[in-house]
All heavy atoms as TSV, in Angstrom:
chain	resi	resn	atom	element	x	y	z
A	1	MET	N	N	30.483	12.678	-61.085
A	1	MET	CA	C	30.464	14.071	-60.694
A	1	MET	C	C	29.056	14.432	-60.262
A	1	MET	O	O	28.088	13.821	-60.709
A	1	MET	CB	C	30.987	14.933	-61.835
A	1	MET	CG	C	29.958	15.382	-62.850
A	1	MET	SD	S	30.647	16.412	-64.124
A	1	MET	CE	C	29.845	15.672	-65.515
A	2	ASN	N	N	28.939	15.415	-59.424
A	2	ASN	CA	C	27.644	15.831	-58.894
A	2	ASN	C	C	27.183	17.103	-59.606
A	2	ASN	O	O	27.926	18.079	-59.686
A	2	ASN	CB	C	27.769	16.074	-57.386
A	2	ASN	CG	C	26.427	16.117	-56.712
A	2	ASN	OD1	O	25.390	15.960	-57.336
A	2	ASN	ND2	N	26.451	16.348	-55.410
A	3	ILE	N	N	25.953	17.072	-60.150
A	3	ILE	CA	C	25.352	18.233	-60.790
A	3	ILE	C	C	23.896	18.334	-60.354
A	3	ILE	O	O	23.369	17.418	-59.719
A	3	ILE	CB	C	25.434	18.151	-62.336
A	3	ILE	CG1	C	24.661	16.931	-62.866
A	3	ILE	CG2	C	26.875	18.110	-62.806
A	3	ILE	CD1	C	24.585	16.863	-64.384
A	4	GLN	N	N	23.265	19.442	-60.679
A	4	GLN	CA	C	21.837	19.625	-60.423
A	4	GLN	C	C	21.099	19.421	-61.744
A	4	GLN	O	O	21.458	20.039	-62.747
A	4	GLN	CB	C	21.553	21.040	-59.920
A	4	GLN	CG	C	22.091	21.342	-58.554
A	4	GLN	CD	C	21.229	20.722	-57.469
A	4	GLN	OE1	O	20.013	20.739	-57.537
A	4	GLN	NE2	N	21.879	20.176	-56.463
A	5	ILE	N	N	20.090	18.560	-61.749
A	5	ILE	CA	C	19.263	18.350	-62.936
A	5	ILE	C	C	17.824	18.625	-62.547
A	5	ILE	O	O	17.271	17.940	-61.679
A	5	ILE	CB	C	19.407	16.931	-63.495
A	5	ILE	CG1	C	20.864	16.671	-63.892
A	5	ILE	CG2	C	18.467	16.736	-64.687
A	5	ILE	CD1	C	21.140	15.280	-64.368
A	6	ASN	N	N	17.247	19.642	-63.173
A	6	ASN	CA	C	15.876	20.061	-62.870
A	6	ASN	C	C	15.662	20.217	-61.366
A	6	ASN	O	O	14.640	19.821	-60.822
A	6	ASN	CB	C	14.867	19.090	-63.478
A	6	ASN	CG	C	14.894	19.099	-64.998
A	6	ASN	OD1	O	15.466	19.980	-65.619
A	6	ASN	ND2	N	14.287	18.111	-65.601
A	7	GLY	N	N	16.677	20.780	-60.700
A	7	GLY	CA	C	16.568	21.079	-59.280
A	7	GLY	C	C	16.945	19.957	-58.333
A	7	GLY	O	O	16.962	20.154	-57.128
A	8	ASP	N	N	17.268	18.775	-58.865
A	8	ASP	CA	C	17.637	17.639	-58.024
A	8	ASP	C	C	19.122	17.311	-58.175
A	8	ASP	O	O	19.643	17.285	-59.292
A	8	ASP	CB	C	16.835	16.385	-58.399
A	8	ASP	CG	C	15.347	16.542	-58.128
A	8	ASP	OD1	O	14.992	17.184	-57.119
A	8	ASP	OD2	O	14.541	16.018	-58.921
A	9	ALA	N	N	19.802	17.046	-57.066
A	9	ALA	CA	C	21.207	16.640	-57.119
A	9	ALA	C	C	21.290	15.250	-57.737
A	9	ALA	O	O	20.518	14.354	-57.375
A	9	ALA	CB	C	21.803	16.631	-55.721
A	10	ARG	N	N	22.196	15.090	-58.693
A	10	ARG	CA	C	22.377	13.798	-59.364
A	10	ARG	C	C	23.862	13.521	-59.536
A	10	ARG	O	O	24.658	14.428	-59.745
A	10	ARG	CB	C	21.738	13.812	-60.760
A	10	ARG	CG	C	20.243	14.007	-60.795
A	10	ARG	CD	C	19.467	12.797	-60.298
A	10	ARG	NE	N	19.633	11.620	-61.101
A	10	ARG	CZ	C	18.792	11.218	-62.048
A	10	ARG	NH1	N	17.707	11.917	-62.313
A	10	ARG	NH2	N	19.023	10.106	-62.709
A	11	GLU	N	N	24.212	12.276	-59.472
A	11	GLU	CA	C	25.577	11.828	-59.725
A	11	GLU	C	C	25.615	11.259	-61.142
A	11	GLU	O	O	24.829	10.374	-61.471
A	11	GLU	CB	C	25.972	10.752	-58.703
A	11	GLU	CG	C	27.400	10.314	-58.777
A	11	GLU	CD	C	28.392	11.378	-58.313
A	11	GLU	OE1	O	28.039	12.221	-57.472
A	11	GLU	OE2	O	29.522	11.359	-58.811
A	12	VAL	N	N	26.497	11.797	-61.978
A	12	VAL	CA	C	26.626	11.347	-63.369
A	12	VAL	C	C	28.101	11.084	-63.672
A	12	VAL	O	O	28.979	11.456	-62.900
A	12	VAL	CB	C	26.046	12.372	-64.366
A	12	VAL	CG1	C	24.544	12.539	-64.156
A	12	VAL	CG2	C	26.738	13.706	-64.260
A	13	THR	N	N	28.357	10.464	-64.798
A	13	THR	CA	C	29.716	10.120	-65.205
A	13	THR	C	C	30.575	11.371	-65.398
A	13	THR	O	O	30.145	12.324	-66.044
A	13	THR	CB	C	29.680	9.327	-66.530
A	13	THR	OG1	O	28.848	8.192	-66.361
A	13	THR	CG2	C	31.058	8.875	-66.947
A	14	ASP	N	N	31.778	11.352	-64.839
A	14	ASP	CA	C	32.720	12.466	-65.024
A	14	ASP	C	C	33.000	12.676	-66.503
A	14	ASP	O	O	33.174	11.719	-67.252
A	14	ASP	CB	C	34.048	12.180	-64.312
A	14	ASP	CG	C	33.939	12.291	-62.805
A	14	ASP	OD1	O	32.942	12.849	-62.312
A	14	ASP	OD2	O	34.868	11.817	-62.123
A	15	GLY	N	N	33.056	13.942	-66.924
A	15	GLY	CA	C	33.399	14.274	-68.291
A	15	GLY	C	C	32.307	14.014	-69.314
A	15	GLY	O	O	32.563	14.053	-70.508
A	16	ALA	N	N	31.074	13.768	-68.852
A	16	ALA	CA	C	29.975	13.487	-69.775
A	16	ALA	C	C	29.575	14.750	-70.531
A	16	ALA	O	O	29.517	15.834	-69.962
A	16	ALA	CB	C	28.766	12.937	-69.020
A	17	ASN	N	N	29.300	14.575	-71.831
A	17	ASN	CA	C	28.750	15.696	-72.574
A	17	ASN	C	C	27.217	15.622	-72.491
A	17	ASN	O	O	26.666	14.712	-71.874
A	17	ASN	CB	C	29.266	15.736	-74.014
A	17	ASN	CG	C	28.842	14.555	-74.850
A	17	ASN	OD1	O	27.775	13.970	-74.663
A	17	ASN	ND2	N	29.684	14.183	-75.805
A	18	ILE	N	N	26.536	16.579	-73.089
A	18	ILE	CA	C	25.073	16.629	-72.966
A	18	ILE	C	C	24.434	15.390	-73.572
A	18	ILE	O	O	23.524	14.811	-72.983
A	18	ILE	CB	C	24.522	17.921	-73.599
A	18	ILE	CG1	C	25.032	19.134	-72.811
A	18	ILE	CG2	C	22.998	17.900	-73.631
A	18	ILE	CD1	C	24.726	20.475	-73.445
A	19	TRP	N	N	24.912	14.940	-74.753
A	19	TRP	CA	C	24.352	13.726	-75.371
A	19	TRP	C	C	24.453	12.540	-74.407
A	19	TRP	O	O	23.492	11.793	-74.211
A	19	TRP	CB	C	25.101	13.381	-76.661
A	19	TRP	CG	C	24.787	14.247	-77.830
A	19	TRP	CD1	C	25.622	15.178	-78.397
A	19	TRP	CD2	C	23.581	14.293	-78.585
A	19	TRP	NE1	N	24.992	15.782	-79.453
A	19	TRP	CE2	C	23.740	15.257	-79.593
A	19	TRP	CE3	C	22.375	13.599	-78.507
A	19	TRP	CZ2	C	22.751	15.551	-80.517
A	19	TRP	CZ3	C	21.390	13.896	-79.438
A	19	TRP	CH2	C	21.577	14.856	-80.426
A	20	GLN	N	N	25.619	12.349	-73.816
A	20	GLN	CA	C	25.842	11.237	-72.895
A	20	GLN	C	C	24.982	11.369	-71.650
A	20	GLN	O	O	24.448	10.378	-71.144
A	20	GLN	CB	C	27.325	11.157	-72.524
A	20	GLN	CG	C	28.203	10.805	-73.701
A	20	GLN	CD	C	29.666	11.093	-73.456
A	20	GLN	OE1	O	30.031	11.979	-72.686
A	20	GLN	NE2	N	30.535	10.359	-74.148
A	21	LEU	N	N	24.841	12.579	-71.151
A	21	LEU	CA	C	24.010	12.836	-69.985
A	21	LEU	C	C	22.564	12.445	-70.261
A	21	LEU	O	O	21.927	11.755	-69.463
A	21	LEU	CB	C	24.108	14.310	-69.600
A	21	LEU	CG	C	23.292	14.768	-68.411
A	21	LEU	CD1	C	23.794	14.121	-67.134
A	21	LEU	CD2	C	23.340	16.272	-68.292
A	22	LEU	N	N	22.042	12.871	-71.411
A	22	LEU	CA	C	20.660	12.534	-71.767
A	22	LEU	C	C	20.474	11.026	-71.884
A	22	LEU	O	O	19.456	10.486	-71.445
A	22	LEU	CB	C	20.272	13.230	-73.072
A	22	LEU	CG	C	20.214	14.760	-73.007
A	22	LEU	CD1	C	20.016	15.339	-74.394
A	22	LEU	CD2	C	19.128	15.220	-72.058
A	23	GLU	N	N	21.459	10.345	-72.461
A	23	GLU	CA	C	21.389	8.889	-72.581
A	23	GLU	C	C	21.382	8.230	-71.200
A	23	GLU	O	O	20.575	7.337	-70.934
A	23	GLU	CB	C	22.573	8.378	-73.401
A	23	GLU	CG	C	22.539	6.879	-73.627
A	23	GLU	CD	C	23.713	6.385	-74.453
A	23	GLU	OE1	O	24.346	7.190	-75.163
A	23	GLU	OE2	O	24.004	5.187	-74.370
A	24	GLN	N	N	22.266	8.678	-70.306
A	24	GLN	CA	C	22.329	8.119	-68.948
A	24	GLN	C	C	21.005	8.284	-68.212
A	24	GLN	O	O	20.609	7.420	-67.433
A	24	GLN	CB	C	23.413	8.822	-68.128
A	24	GLN	CG	C	24.817	8.460	-68.479
A	24	GLN	CD	C	25.814	9.238	-67.640
A	24	GLN	OE1	O	25.605	9.493	-66.460
A	24	GLN	NE2	N	26.918	9.637	-68.265
A	25	LEU	N	N	20.325	9.402	-68.468
A	25	LEU	CA	C	19.088	9.713	-67.754
A	25	LEU	C	C	17.842	9.181	-68.455
A	25	LEU	O	O	16.737	9.314	-67.936
A	25	LEU	CB	C	18.973	11.225	-67.559
A	25	LEU	CG	C	20.102	11.851	-66.730
A	25	LEU	CD1	C	20.025	13.361	-66.799
A	25	LEU	CD2	C	20.054	11.357	-65.295
A	26	GLY	N	N	18.008	8.610	-69.652
A	26	GLY	CA	C	16.884	8.020	-70.357
A	26	GLY	C	C	15.999	9.005	-71.104
A	26	GLY	O	O	14.837	8.696	-71.388
A	27	PHE	N	N	16.530	10.179	-71.449
A	27	PHE	CA	C	15.753	11.161	-72.207
A	27	PHE	C	C	15.850	10.844	-73.696
A	27	PHE	O	O	16.869	10.325	-74.161
A	27	PHE	CB	C	16.273	12.580	-71.960
A	27	PHE	CG	C	15.812	13.184	-70.673
A	27	PHE	CD1	C	16.572	13.069	-69.523
A	27	PHE	CD2	C	14.609	13.863	-70.605
A	27	PHE	CE1	C	16.154	13.628	-68.322
A	27	PHE	CE2	C	14.174	14.428	-69.411
A	27	PHE	CZ	C	14.949	14.304	-68.272
A	28	PRO	N	N	14.813	11.188	-74.471
A	28	PRO	CA	C	14.868	10.984	-75.922
A	28	PRO	C	C	15.831	11.985	-76.561
A	28	PRO	O	O	16.210	12.979	-75.944
A	28	PRO	CB	C	13.427	11.261	-76.374
A	28	PRO	CG	C	12.907	12.209	-75.350
A	28	PRO	CD	C	13.561	11.805	-74.044
A	29	GLU	N	N	16.214	11.732	-77.820
A	29	GLU	CA	C	17.125	12.635	-78.518
A	29	GLU	C	C	16.395	13.807	-79.165
A	29	GLU	O	O	17.027	14.735	-79.638
A	29	GLU	CB	C	17.900	11.875	-79.588
A	29	GLU	CG	C	18.864	10.865	-79.015
A	29	GLU	CD	C	19.684	10.176	-80.079
A	29	GLU	OE1	O	19.645	10.608	-81.252
A	29	GLU	OE2	O	20.361	9.205	-79.741
A	30	SER	N	N	15.074	13.757	-79.204
A	30	SER	CA	C	14.328	14.847	-79.832
A	30	SER	C	C	13.194	15.281	-78.913
A	30	SER	O	O	12.819	14.580	-77.982
A	30	SER	CB	C	13.777	14.404	-81.183
A	30	SER	OG	O	12.898	13.316	-81.021
A	31	GLY	N	N	12.666	16.478	-79.189
A	31	GLY	CA	C	11.545	16.989	-78.410
A	31	GLY	C	C	11.922	17.532	-77.057
A	31	GLY	O	O	11.072	17.658	-76.178
A	32	ILE	N	N	13.201	17.857	-76.871
A	32	ILE	CA	C	13.635	18.407	-75.586
A	32	ILE	C	C	14.522	19.626	-75.814
A	32	ILE	O	O	15.071	19.832	-76.898
A	32	ILE	CB	C	14.381	17.377	-74.721
A	32	ILE	CG1	C	15.640	16.885	-75.429
A	32	ILE	CG2	C	13.500	16.216	-74.349
A	32	ILE	CD1	C	16.497	16.004	-74.545
A	33	ALA	N	N	14.653	20.429	-74.780
A	33	ALA	CA	C	15.581	21.558	-74.769
A	33	ALA	C	C	16.440	21.427	-73.515
A	33	ALA	O	O	15.987	20.918	-72.490
A	33	ALA	CB	C	14.816	22.877	-74.741
A	34	VAL	N	N	17.677	21.881	-73.624
A	34	VAL	CA	C	18.618	21.777	-72.509
A	34	VAL	C	C	19.220	23.152	-72.232
A	34	VAL	O	O	19.618	23.862	-73.159
A	34	VAL	CB	C	19.753	20.776	-72.837
A	34	VAL	CG1	C	20.770	20.721	-71.704
A	34	VAL	CG2	C	19.185	19.386	-73.107
A	35	ALA	N	N	19.278	23.503	-70.960
A	35	ALA	CA	C	19.959	24.732	-70.534
A	35	ALA	C	C	20.971	24.360	-69.459
A	35	ALA	O	O	20.700	23.505	-68.613
A	35	ALA	CB	C	18.968	25.744	-69.986
A	36	ILE	N	N	22.115	24.985	-69.520
A	36	ILE	CA	C	23.144	24.795	-68.497
A	36	ILE	C	C	23.423	26.159	-67.878
A	36	ILE	O	O	23.736	27.115	-68.596
A	36	ILE	CB	C	24.433	24.186	-69.074
A	36	ILE	CG1	C	24.141	22.790	-69.633
A	36	ILE	CG2	C	25.518	24.120	-68.010
A	36	ILE	CD1	C	25.340	22.105	-70.255
A	37	ASN	N	N	23.272	26.213	-66.568
A	37	ASN	CA	C	23.485	27.469	-65.825
A	37	ASN	C	C	22.690	28.614	-66.442
A	37	ASN	O	O	23.210	29.694	-66.683
A	37	ASN	CB	C	24.977	27.789	-65.725
A	37	ASN	CG	C	25.731	26.712	-64.981
A	37	ASN	OD1	O	25.218	26.096	-64.049
A	37	ASN	ND2	N	26.957	26.448	-65.392
A	38	HIS	N	N	21.427	28.343	-66.726
A	38	HIS	CA	C	20.440	29.316	-67.212
A	38	HIS	C	C	20.677	29.790	-68.644
A	38	HIS	O	O	20.129	30.807	-69.048
A	38	HIS	CB	C	20.340	30.512	-66.268
A	38	HIS	CG	C	20.130	30.114	-64.840
A	38	HIS	ND1	N	18.948	29.579	-64.389
A	38	HIS	CD2	C	20.962	30.129	-63.778
A	38	HIS	CE1	C	19.060	29.301	-63.104
A	38	HIS	NE2	N	20.271	29.626	-62.706
A	39	THR	N	N	21.486	29.054	-69.406
A	39	THR	CA	C	21.727	29.394	-70.809
A	39	THR	C	C	21.324	28.207	-71.677
A	39	THR	O	O	21.856	27.101	-71.490
A	39	THR	CB	C	23.219	29.722	-71.045
A	39	THR	OG1	O	23.590	30.819	-70.204
A	39	THR	CG2	C	23.470	30.083	-72.497
A	40	VAL	N	N	20.393	28.431	-72.605
A	40	VAL	CA	C	19.953	27.365	-73.495
A	40	VAL	C	C	21.125	26.952	-74.395
A	40	VAL	O	O	21.833	27.800	-74.939
A	40	VAL	CB	C	18.755	27.823	-74.355
A	40	VAL	CG1	C	18.378	26.766	-75.380
A	40	VAL	CG2	C	17.566	28.140	-73.466
A	41	VAL	N	N	21.311	25.637	-74.520
A	41	VAL	CA	C	22.382	25.104	-75.353
A	41	VAL	C	C	21.760	24.553	-76.630
A	41	VAL	O	O	20.950	23.627	-76.568
A	41	VAL	CB	C	23.153	23.982	-74.618
A	41	VAL	CG1	C	24.269	23.444	-75.495
A	41	VAL	CG2	C	23.695	24.477	-73.285
A	42	PRO	N	N	22.128	25.097	-77.807
A	42	PRO	CA	C	21.574	24.571	-79.053
A	42	PRO	C	C	21.995	23.120	-79.263
A	42	PRO	O	O	23.086	22.711	-78.841
A	42	PRO	CB	C	22.183	25.455	-80.135
A	42	PRO	CG	C	22.975	26.502	-79.463
A	42	PRO	CD	C	23.057	26.182	-78.008
A	43	LYS	N	N	21.141	22.360	-79.900
A	43	LYS	CA	C	21.416	20.939	-80.128
A	43	LYS	C	C	22.754	20.739	-80.843
A	43	LYS	O	O	23.451	19.751	-80.596
A	43	LYS	CB	C	20.273	20.315	-80.929
A	43	LYS	CG	C	20.264	18.818	-80.901
A	43	LYS	CD	C	18.974	18.278	-81.500
A	43	LYS	CE	C	18.855	16.794	-81.237
A	43	LYS	NZ	N	17.564	16.270	-81.669
A	44	SER	N	N	23.140	21.676	-81.669
A	44	SER	CA	C	24.424	21.573	-82.381
A	44	SER	C	C	25.621	21.626	-81.429
A	44	SER	O	O	26.735	21.249	-81.801
A	44	SER	CB	C	24.541	22.685	-83.423
A	44	SER	OG	O	24.464	23.958	-82.801
A	45	ASP	N	N	25.397	22.066	-80.193
A	45	ASP	CA	C	26.472	22.156	-79.188
A	45	ASP	C	C	26.333	21.130	-78.068
A	45	ASP	O	O	26.945	21.277	-77.013
A	45	ASP	CB	C	26.516	23.561	-78.579
A	45	ASP	CG	C	26.976	24.617	-79.565
A	45	ASP	OD1	O	27.663	24.271	-80.541
A	45	ASP	OD2	O	26.637	25.798	-79.360
A	46	TRP	N	N	25.543	20.080	-78.284
A	46	TRP	CA	C	25.346	19.090	-77.234
A	46	TRP	C	C	26.547	18.182	-77.017
A	46	TRP	O	O	26.518	17.295	-76.179
A	46	TRP	CB	C	24.086	18.265	-77.498
A	46	TRP	CG	C	22.825	19.012	-77.168
A	46	TRP	CD1	C	22.692	20.308	-76.793
A	46	TRP	CD2	C	21.503	18.476	-77.193
A	46	TRP	NE1	N	21.372	20.628	-76.580
A	46	TRP	CE2	C	20.622	19.515	-76.823
A	46	TRP	CE3	C	20.970	17.228	-77.498
A	46	TRP	CZ2	C	19.248	19.333	-76.737
A	46	TRP	CZ3	C	19.606	17.049	-77.417
A	46	TRP	CH2	C	18.757	18.098	-77.044
A	47	ASP	N	N	27.649	18.430	-77.730
A	47	ASP	CA	C	28.892	17.726	-77.425
A	47	ASP	C	C	29.655	18.445	-76.316
A	47	ASP	O	O	30.717	18.014	-75.892
A	47	ASP	CB	C	29.754	17.574	-78.679
A	47	ASP	CG	C	30.105	18.905	-79.330
A	47	ASP	OD1	O	29.500	19.943	-78.982
A	47	ASP	OD2	O	30.989	18.909	-80.204
A	48	THR	N	N	29.069	19.537	-75.803
A	48	THR	CA	C	29.641	20.306	-74.698
A	48	THR	C	C	29.708	19.442	-73.441
A	48	THR	O	O	28.719	18.808	-73.057
A	48	THR	CB	C	28.768	21.550	-74.404
A	48	THR	OG1	O	28.721	22.355	-75.580
A	48	THR	CG2	C	29.294	22.340	-73.230
A	49	VAL	N	N	30.870	19.418	-72.803
A	49	VAL	CA	C	31.056	18.663	-71.562
A	49	VAL	C	C	30.406	19.428	-70.416
A	49	VAL	O	O	30.564	20.638	-70.290
A	49	VAL	CB	C	32.557	18.423	-71.285
A	49	VAL	CG1	C	32.770	17.789	-69.920
A	49	VAL	CG2	C	33.161	17.563	-72.377
A	50	VAL	N	N	29.662	18.705	-69.585
A	50	VAL	CA	C	28.992	19.293	-68.424
A	50	VAL	C	C	29.985	19.333	-67.269
A	50	VAL	O	O	30.630	18.337	-66.955
A	50	VAL	CB	C	27.743	18.463	-68.045
A	50	VAL	CG1	C	27.045	19.063	-66.838
A	50	VAL	CG2	C	26.792	18.360	-69.223
A	51	SER	N	N	30.143	20.507	-66.634
A	51	SER	CA	C	31.102	20.627	-65.544
A	51	SER	C	C	30.500	20.298	-64.189
A	51	SER	O	O	29.296	20.379	-63.994
A	51	SER	CB	C	31.726	22.014	-65.496
A	51	SER	OG	O	31.019	22.972	-66.121
A	52	VAL	N	N	31.369	19.942	-63.274
A	52	VAL	CA	C	30.976	19.642	-61.903
A	52	VAL	C	C	30.206	20.823	-61.333
A	52	VAL	O	O	30.598	21.972	-61.506
A	52	VAL	CB	C	32.222	19.348	-61.035
A	52	VAL	CG1	C	31.844	19.192	-59.572
A	52	VAL	CG2	C	32.956	18.128	-61.533
A	53	GLY	N	N	29.099	20.550	-60.675
A	53	GLY	CA	C	28.302	21.580	-60.033
A	53	GLY	C	C	27.365	22.328	-60.963
A	53	GLY	O	O	26.683	23.250	-60.530
A	54	ALA	N	N	27.327	21.935	-62.242
A	54	ALA	CA	C	26.470	22.626	-63.206
A	54	ALA	C	C	25.001	22.490	-62.824
A	54	ALA	O	O	24.579	21.497	-62.238
A	54	ALA	CB	C	26.691	22.067	-64.610
A	55	ASN	N	N	24.229	23.514	-63.181
A	55	ASN	CA	C	22.781	23.495	-63.000
A	55	ASN	C	C	22.182	23.227	-64.379
A	55	ASN	O	O	22.207	24.096	-65.249
A	55	ASN	CB	C	22.303	24.835	-62.441
A	55	ASN	CG	C	20.817	24.869	-62.228
A	55	ASN	OD1	O	20.131	23.853	-62.330
A	55	ASN	ND2	N	20.289	26.041	-61.956
A	56	VAL	N	N	21.665	22.008	-64.585
A	56	VAL	CA	C	21.142	21.585	-65.878
A	56	VAL	C	C	19.617	21.522	-65.812
A	56	VAL	O	O	19.058	20.937	-64.885
A	56	VAL	CB	C	21.696	20.200	-66.278
A	56	VAL	CG1	C	21.154	19.753	-67.628
A	56	VAL	CG2	C	23.219	20.212	-66.293
A	57	GLU	N	N	18.969	22.156	-66.777
A	57	GLU	CA	C	17.507	22.077	-66.903
A	57	GLU	C	C	17.204	21.352	-68.207
A	57	GLU	O	O	17.734	21.721	-69.261
A	57	GLU	CB	C	16.875	23.465	-66.923
A	57	GLU	CG	C	17.004	24.217	-65.615
A	57	GLU	CD	C	16.156	23.627	-64.491
A	57	GLU	OE1	O	15.078	23.090	-64.762
A	57	GLU	OE2	O	16.603	23.722	-63.342
A	58	ILE	N	N	16.371	20.324	-68.127
A	58	ILE	CA	C	15.953	19.569	-69.306
A	58	ILE	C	C	14.435	19.680	-69.389
A	58	ILE	O	O	13.734	19.312	-68.456
A	58	ILE	CB	C	16.388	18.086	-69.204
A	58	ILE	CG1	C	17.902	18.007	-69.017
A	58	ILE	CG2	C	15.936	17.318	-70.443
A	58	ILE	CD1	C	18.404	16.617	-68.668
A	59	VAL	N	N	13.964	20.220	-70.509
A	59	VAL	CA	C	12.536	20.446	-70.693
A	59	VAL	C	C	12.062	19.593	-71.858
A	59	VAL	O	O	12.663	19.598	-72.926
A	59	VAL	CB	C	12.268	21.935	-70.985
A	59	VAL	CG1	C	10.785	22.179	-71.168
A	59	VAL	CG2	C	12.825	22.807	-69.884
A	60	THR	N	N	10.969	18.852	-71.633
A	60	THR	CA	C	10.388	18.010	-72.658
A	60	THR	C	C	9.183	18.708	-73.262
A	60	THR	O	O	8.343	19.242	-72.543
A	60	THR	CB	C	9.929	16.667	-72.047
A	60	THR	OG1	O	11.036	16.071	-71.369
A	60	THR	CG2	C	9.431	15.718	-73.108
A	61	ALA	N	N	9.092	18.681	-74.595
A	61	ALA	CA	C	7.946	19.260	-75.295
A	61	ALA	C	C	6.718	18.405	-75.028
A	61	ALA	O	O	6.788	17.178	-75.026
A	61	ALA	CB	C	8.229	19.335	-76.793
A	62	VAL	N	N	5.580	19.068	-74.810
A	62	VAL	CA	C	4.323	18.369	-74.540
A	62	VAL	C	C	3.257	18.921	-75.459
A	62	VAL	O	O	3.127	20.132	-75.625
A	62	VAL	CB	C	3.901	18.575	-73.050
A	62	VAL	CG1	C	2.580	17.910	-72.781
A	62	VAL	CG2	C	4.966	18.064	-72.109
A	63	GLN	N	N	2.492	18.030	-76.078
A	63	GLN	CA	C	1.389	18.443	-76.921
A	63	GLN	C	C	0.097	18.444	-76.112
A	63	GLN	O	O	-0.024	17.725	-75.133
A	63	GLN	CB	C	1.209	17.470	-78.076
A	63	GLN	CG	C	2.120	17.721	-79.231
A	63	GLN	CD	C	1.816	16.810	-80.387
A	63	GLN	OE1	O	2.555	15.889	-80.616
A	63	GLN	NE2	N	0.710	17.056	-81.079
A	64	GLY	N	N	-0.835	19.218	-76.560
A	64	GLY	CA	C	-2.118	19.220	-75.887
A	64	GLY	C	C	-2.735	20.600	-75.902
A	64	GLY	O	O	-2.167	21.553	-76.412
A	65	GLY	N	N	-3.882	20.672	-75.295
A	65	GLY	CA	C	-4.537	21.954	-75.332
A	65	GLY	C	C	-5.254	22.265	-74.063
A	65	GLY	O	O	-5.146	21.795	-73.017
């Protein structure tokens, strides 16, 4: 299925939930936040299936000053 991830069109597995999406893309399981269609999804809801055409934002925490 085709979705937008951080502004880029990407092809991912149909019916993938957020956990599976992060695994496919090589993101870590911690230190990140995920929003779908401009709504932050709590980690407790990452079993949510991502729909075709969704706009997904994945933000990684960065340390520094």
